C-alpha positions in Angstrom: 0.0 0.0 -0.1 1.1 3.5 -0.8 1.5 5.5 2.3 1.3 9.2 1.8 0.8 12.0 4.6 -1.2 15.1 5.2 -0.5 18.0 7.6 -1.9 21.5 8.4 1.4 23.4 7.5 1.6 26.6 9.2 3.8 29.5 10.0 4.5 27.5 13.3 5.3 24.2 11.9 8.0 22.2 10.1 8.6 23.9 6.7 7.4 22.4 3.3 10.9 22.1 2.1 12.4 20.0 5.3 9.2 18.0 5.3 9.0 17.1 1.7 12.9 16.0 1.6 12.5 13.9 4.7 9.2 12.3 3.3 11.1 11.3 -0.1 14.2 10.2 1.8 12.0 7.9 4.0 10.1 6.3 1.2 6.6 8.0 1.9 4.5 8.2 -1.2 3.1 11.6 -1.0 2.2 14.8 0.7 -1.3 16.3 0.5 -2.3 19.8 1.9 -5.5 21.1 3.1 -6.7 24.5 2.2 -8.5 27.6 4.1 -7.9 31.1 2.9 -9.2 32.5 6.3 -11.5 31.7 9.3 -13.8 34.5 10.2 -13.4 35.2 13.8 -17.3 35.6 14.0 -18.4 32.1 13.0 -21.4 30.1 13.6 -20.5 27.1 11.3 -19.7 24.3 13.6 -16.1 22.6 13.6 -16.9 19.1 11.8 -14.6 17.3 14.4 -16.5 18.7 17.3 -15.5 21.2 20.1 -13.4 24.0 19.3 -11.7 24.9 16.0 -8.0 23.9 16.3 -5.6 26.9 16.1 -4.0 25.6 12.8 -7.1 26.1 10.7 -6.6 29.8 10.8 -2.8 29.7 10.1 -2.4 27.3 7.0 0.1 28.0 4.4 -1.4 28.3 0.9 -1.3 24.7 -0.5 -0.2 25.5 -4.0 2.7 27.7 -3.0 3.7 25.1 -0.2 3.5 22.3 -2.7 5.5 24.3 -5.2 8.3 24.3 -2.7 8.0 20.7 -2.2 8.1 20.0 -6.0 11.2 21.9 -6.4 13.1 19.8 -3.8 11.9 16.4 -4.6 11.9 13.9 -7.7 9.3 11.1 -6.7 7.1 12.6 -3.9 3.4 12.6 -4.9 1.7 16.0 -4.2 -2.0 16.8 -3.7 -4.6 18.8 -2.0 -6.8 17.5 0.5 -8.9 19.4 -0.3 -9.1 22.4 -2.6 -12.3 24.5 -1.9 -12.8 25.0 -5.8 -16.3 27.2 -5.3 -13.9 29.9 -3.6 -11.7 30.3 -6.5 -11.5 32.1 -9.7 -11.4 29.0 -11.9 -9.2 30.7 -14.6 -6.7 31.2 -12.2 -7.0 27.9 -10.4 -6.7 26.2 -13.7 -3.4 27.8 -14.4 -2.0 27.3 -10.7 -2.9 23.5 -11.1 -1.6 23.1 -14.7 1.8 24.8 -13.6 2.3 22.7 -10.5 1.5 19.6 -12.4 4.0 20.6 -15.0 6.9 21.8 -13.0 6.6 18.5 -10.8 6.6 16.2 -13.8 2.9 15.1 -13.3 2.8 14.4 -9.7 -0.2 16.3 -8.5 -3.4 14.9 -7.4 -6.5 17.4 -7.1 -8.4 16.7 -4.1 -11.9 18.4 -4.5 -14.1 19.5 -1.8 -17.3 21.6 -1.1 -16.3 22.9 2.3 -18.0 23.3 5.7 -17.6 26.9 6.7 -20.3 29.0 5.6 -18.6 32.4 6.6 -15.4 31.6 4.8 -17.4 30.8 1.7 -19.7 33.9 2.0 -16.6 36.2 1.9 -15.8 34.5 -1.4 -19.1 35.4 -2.6 -20.3 31.8 -2.4 -24.0 31.2 -1.7 -24.1 28.3 0.3 -26.9 26.3 -1.3 -25.2 26.4 -4.7 -21.7 25.6 -3.6 -21.7 22.2 -5.4 -23.2 23.2 -8.4 -20.7 26.0 -8.7 -17.8 23.5 -8.0 -18.8 21.3 -10.8 -19.2 24.4 -13.2 -15.7 25.5 -12.4 -14.5 22.0 -12.7 -15.9 21.8 -16.4 -14.3 25.3 -17.2 -10.8 24.4 -16.0 -11.0 21.1 -18.2 -12.0 23.4 -21.1 -8.7 25.2 -20.5 -6.8 22.1 -20.1 -8.1 20.6 -23.5 -5.7 20.0 -26.2 -7.4 22.6 -28.5 -8.8 26.0 -27.7 -12.3 25.2 -25.9 -15.0 27.4 -24.8 -17.2 26.8 -22.0 -20.4 28.6 -20.9 -21.8 27.6 -17.7 -24.3 29.0 -15.2 -21.7 30.6 -12.9 -18.7 30.6 -15.0 -17.6 30.8 -18.4 -14.4 31.3 -20.8 -13.9 31.8 -24.5 -11.9 29.3 -26.5 -8.4 30.1 -25.4 -4.8 29.4 -25.5 -3.8 28.1 -22.1 -0.5 26.5 -21.3 1.1 24.4 -19.7 -1.3 21.6 -19.9 -1.3 18.9 -17.0 0.1 15.6 -17.6 -2.4 13.3 -19.3 -4.9 16.2 -19.9 -6.0 16.6 -16.4 -4.7 15.6 -13.1 -5.9 12.7 -11.1 -9.0 14.1 -9.3 -10.5 12.8 -6.2 -13.7 14.2 -4.6 -14.1 14.5 -0.9 -17.3 14.3 1.0 -19.6 12.1 2.9 -20.7 8.7 1.5 -24.0 8.7 -0.3 -25.8 8.4 -3.8 -25.4 11.9 -4.8 -21.7 12.2 -4.1 -21.1 8.6 -5.8 -23.0 9.5 -8.8 -20.8 12.8 -8.9 -17.6 10.7 -8.5 -18.5 8.2 -11.3 -19.4 11.2 -13.7 -16.5 13.7 -13.1 -13.8 12.3 -10.9 -11.2 9.5 -10.7 -12.1 8.4 -7.2 -12.9 9.5 -3.6 -10.9 10.8 -0.7 -13.0 9.9 2.2 -11.8 11.5 5.6 -10.6 9.1 8.3 -11.7 5.8 6.6 -14.5 4.9 8.9 -17.5 2.9 7.4 -15.7 1.8 4.3 -16.8 -1.8 4.5 -20.3 -0.5 3.3 -19.4 2.5 1.5 -16.6 1.0 -0.9 -18.7 -1.8 -2.5 -21.6 1.1 -2.9 -19.2 3.3 -4.7 -17.9 0.5 -7.0 -21.5 -0.6 -8.0 -22.3 3.2 -8.9 -18.8 3.4 -10.7 -19.3 0.4 -12.7 -22.9 1.1 -13.5 -21.7 4.2 -15.2 -19.5 2.3 -17.4 -16.2 3.2 -15.7 -13.4 0.8 -15.7 -13.4 -1.0 -12.2 -9.6 -1.1 -12.1 -9.4 2.9 -12.6 -11.2 3.8 -9.4 -9.1 5.3 -6.7 -10.4 5.3 -3.1 -7.8 7.1 -0.8 -8.6 7.3 2.9 -7.4 10.8 4.2 -6.4 11.9 7.8 -5.8 8.4 8.9 -4.6 7.5 12.5 -3.1 4.4 11.5 -3.0 0.8 13.2 -2.0 -2.3 11.5 -5.4 -3.7 11.8 -6.8 -0.5 10.2 -4.4 -0.5 7.2 -5.0 -4.4 6.8 -8.7 -3.7 6.5 -8.3 -1.1 3.8 -6.0 -3.6 1.8 -8.9 -6.2 2.1 -11.1 -3.7 0.7 -8.7 -3.4 -2.3 -7.5 0.2 -1.3 -3.8 0.8 -2.5 -3.2 4.1 -0.9 -3.9 5.7 2.5 -3.0 9.5 3.5 -1.7 9.4 7.2 -2.3 12.4 9.5 0.7 14.1 10.8 0.5 16.7 13.6 0.8 20.4 12.9 3.7 20.7 15.0 7.5 21.6 14.9 10.1 19.7 13.0 11.5 17.6 15.8 7.8 16.3 16.8 7.1 15.8 13.0 10.1 13.7 12.4 9.4 11.5 15.6 5.8 10.8 14.2 7.3 9.9 10.8 9.7 7.5 12.6 6.7 6.0 14.0 4.8 5.4 11.0 7.9 4.1 9.1 6.4 0.6 10.4 3.5 0.9 7.8 5.9 1.6 4.7 
């Protein structure tokens, strides 16, 4: 099983360069980074994990800049977002950022896509909460038009672009794209139609949800071998990873603490048993 990692990199943690170098030297498969542009101080949206919102949420580094640093000092390490809040971005700018990162890294980028949980953050970006899913898919379609081999126009409900010259192109025409979100028919239909797989947080309940997603995937005519299911933010144990393997999962993303270099390296030493 490919063992990747994720971490809330902040202005108080290990740096992207030091972490990326250590991950590649130790044989880890990848580094995925989350995204929050800001956390409004006056917030009514509850933290999905329960309790107080951890400090690191309001201090995260921009994932694309941090992953660009990681790309510059590694050769094999996979690079990904877990996840990008697509509805909060200008899609023309985002398409360029992703294509550039994938190009300079030699095709190592995985595009984790999410819908978000923080209504106040989204509102500051002009996102009407009830439309964020439709807005996300509209922007993804526009981005794929810019990534097409020939100038391609896109005219959607919330975003449009005229046929344009837009380079570089991601390797393979588009990066591997994984949707985040809670298991359910609506998400699974979207994955089968628009994505390469699912990036479920934590990995709980997969014994039921993985077969359900596979059925939807195959009903849509997708290649069963092409589905990527990548549990994310996992606190590992030998039994948990063995369970993932039994379900046919070939990659897991382990959670690192948002901590200084010494502590993060100690956790990497501990996680080495899973490599």
